C-alpha positions as CSV (number, residue, x, y, z in Angstrom):
1,M,-4.7,12.1,17.5
2,N,-8.2,10.7,17.3
3,E,-9.1,7.0,17.0
4,T,-9.7,7.1,13.3
5,S,-6.3,8.7,12.7
6,R,-4.6,6.1,14.9
7,I,-6.3,3.3,12.8
8,S,-5.2,4.9,9.6
9,V,-1.6,5.2,10.8
10,L,-1.7,1.5,12.0
11,C,-3.0,0.4,8.6
12,L,-0.2,2.3,6.8
13,G,2.3,0.8,9.2
14,L,1.1,-2.7,8.6
15,L,1.2,-2.2,4.8
16,L,4.8,-0.9,5.1
17,I,5.8,-3.8,7.2
18,F,4.2,-6.4,4.9
19,G,5.4,-4.5,1.8
20,S,8.9,-4.3,3.1
21,A,8.9,-8.0,4.2
22,A,7.7,-9.0,0.7
23,T,10.4,-7.0,-1.0
24,D,13.1,-7.4,1.6
25,G,16.3,-8.5,0.1
26,N,16.4,-11.7,2.3
27,A,12.8,-12.7,1.7
28,A,12.6,-12.1,-2.1
29,Q,16.1,-13.3,-3.1
30,P,16.3,-16.9,-4.3
31,V,19.2,-19.1,-3.3
32,I,21.4,-19.5,-6.3
33,Y,24.0,-22.3,-6.6
34,P,26.6,-22.3,-9.4
35,A,26.0,-26.0,-10.5
36,K,28.6,-25.9,-13.3
37,G,31.3,-24.3,-11.2
38,Q,30.8,-20.7,-12.4
39,S,33.1,-18.2,-10.7
40,E,31.7,-15.5,-8.4
41,A,32.4,-12.9,-11.1
42,Q,30.6,-14.9,-13.7
43,Q,27.7,-15.5,-11.3
44,N,27.4,-11.7,-10.6
45,K,27.4,-11.0,-14.3
46,D,24.8,-13.7,-15.0
47,E,22.6,-12.4,-12.1
48,G,22.7,-8.9,-13.4
49,E,21.9,-9.9,-17.0
50,C,19.1,-12.2,-15.8
51,H,17.7,-9.4,-13.7
52,Q,17.6,-7.1,-16.7
53,W,16.0,-9.8,-18.8
54,A,13.4,-10.6,-16.2
55,V,12.5,-6.9,-15.8
56,Q,12.2,-6.6,-19.6
57,K,10.2,-9.8,-19.9
58,T,7.8,-9.1,-17.1
59,G,7.8,-5.3,-16.8
60,V,8.4,-5.8,-13.0
61,D,11.4,-4.3,-11.2
62,P,11.3,-5.4,-7.6
63,A,13.3,-2.4,-6.4
64,Q,10.9,0.1,-8.0
65,L,7.9,-2.0,-6.7
66,A,9.3,-1.8,-3.2
67,A,9.8,2.0,-3.5
68,Q,6.2,2.5,-4.6
69,M,4.8,0.4,-1.8
70,N,7.0,2.1,0.8
71,S,6.2,5.6,-0.3
72,G,2.5,5.0,0.4
73,E,1.3,5.6,-3.1
74,V,-1.6,3.2,-2.6
75,Y,-3.2,5.5,0.0
76,Q,-5.5,8.5,-0.5
77,R,-6.6,10.5,2.5
78,H,-10.4,11.1,2.9
79,H,-12.4,13.5,4.9
80,G,-13.5,12.2,8.3
81,A,-15.6,13.1,11.3
82,L,-14.1,16.5,11.8
83,G,-15.0,17.6,8.2
84,G,-18.5,16.1,8.7
85,A,-18.9,18.1,11.9
86,A,-17.8,21.3,10.3
87,R,-20.2,20.8,7.3
88,G,-23.0,19.8,9.6
89,S,-22.6,22.8,11.8
90,L,-22.7,25.1,8.9
91,G,-25.8,23.5,7.6
92,G,-27.3,23.5,11.1
93,L,-26.4,27.1,11.5
94,A,-28.3,28.0,8.3
95,I,-31.3,25.9,9.3
96,G,-31.2,27.3,12.8
97,A,-31.0,30.8,11.6
98,I,-34.1,30.3,9.5
99,A,-35.9,28.7,12.5
100,G,-34.8,31.5,14.8
101,D,-32.0,29.7,16.9
102,A,-28.8,29.6,15.0
103,G,-26.7,28.4,17.9
104,K,-28.9,25.4,18.6
105,G,-29.1,24.6,14.9
106,A,-25.3,24.7,14.6
107,A,-24.9,22.4,17.6
108,I,-27.4,19.9,16.2
109,G,-25.8,20.1,12.8
110,A,-22.3,19.6,14.3
111,V,-23.4,16.4,16.1
112,A,-25.3,15.0,13.1
113,G,-22.4,15.9,10.8
114,G,-19.9,14.4,13.2
115,L,-21.8,11.2,13.3
116,L,-22.2,11.1,9.5
117,G,-18.5,12.0,9.2
118,G,-17.6,9.2,11.6
119,V,-19.6,6.7,9.6
120,R,-18.0,8.0,6.4
121,E,-14.5,7.8,8.0
122,R,-15.1,4.1,9.1
123,R,-16.0,3.3,5.5
124,N,-12.9,5.1,4.3
125,V,-10.7,3.1,6.8
126,E,-12.4,-0.1,5.6
127,M,-11.7,0.9,2.0
128,Q,-8.0,1.7,2.9
129,H,-7.7,-1.8,4.4
130,Q,-9.1,-3.3,1.2
131,V,-6.8,-1.2,-1.0
132,A,-3.8,-2.3,1.1
133,A,-4.9,-6.0,0.9
134,N,-5.4,-5.7,-2.9
135,A,-2.1,-3.9,-3.4
136,H,-0.2,-6.5,-1.3
137,A,-1.8,-9.4,-3.3
138,E,-1.0,-7.6,-6.6
139,Q,2.6,-7.0,-5.5
140,Q,3.0,-10.6,-4.5
141,S,1.7,-11.8,-7.9
142,M,4.0,-9.4,-9.8
143,L,7.0,-10.5,-7.7
144,Q,6.2,-14.2,-8.3
145,E,6.1,-13.5,-12.1
146,Y,9.5,-11.7,-11.9
147,D,11.0,-14.5,-9.7
148,R,9.9,-17.2,-12.3
149,A,11.5,-15.3,-15.1
150,Y,14.7,-14.6,-13.1
151,G,14.9,-18.2,-12.0
152,A,14.3,-19.5,-15.6
153,C,17.1,-17.3,-16.9
154,L,19.6,-18.5,-14.3
155,S,18.6,-22.1,-14.7
156,G,19.2,-21.8,-18.4
157,R,22.7,-20.6,-17.6
158,G,23.5,-23.6,-15.5
159,Y,22.5,-22.5,-11.9
160,T,20.4,-24.3,-9.4
161,V,17.8,-21.9,-8.2
162,R,15.6,-22.4,-5.1
């Protein structure tokens, strides 16, 4: 595994960790207190109905959002240094053949293509970092909107929500 691949795997791992932490049942669940003495059965019913209402109101379902983030949907793989080297060597081979030394042209093309592919891959890794950061921020915003709606519903039914 080359360095670029390791960096990509690391980025994906960090996103999964942060995405999982953001949607983890313990981290995202508010503390709900039955302030009017509601029974456990009534509280379960109210929580289910408030969840459905909050999803309908906001269009955000935390379980589906977590599944999307954990499946890696926010990532797209890009061509890297290896692809650049292969393209460069083919181009160099053609140029070298015209100049009379196909092997030398292919070698030069492979090095140049590898360098260009490496630069391109670094840009792709930076873009993946930005995509991950944007996806995380968007996910947090969506979860906050859902949490506000869910909390408002439960508060309206006589629960203290923190």
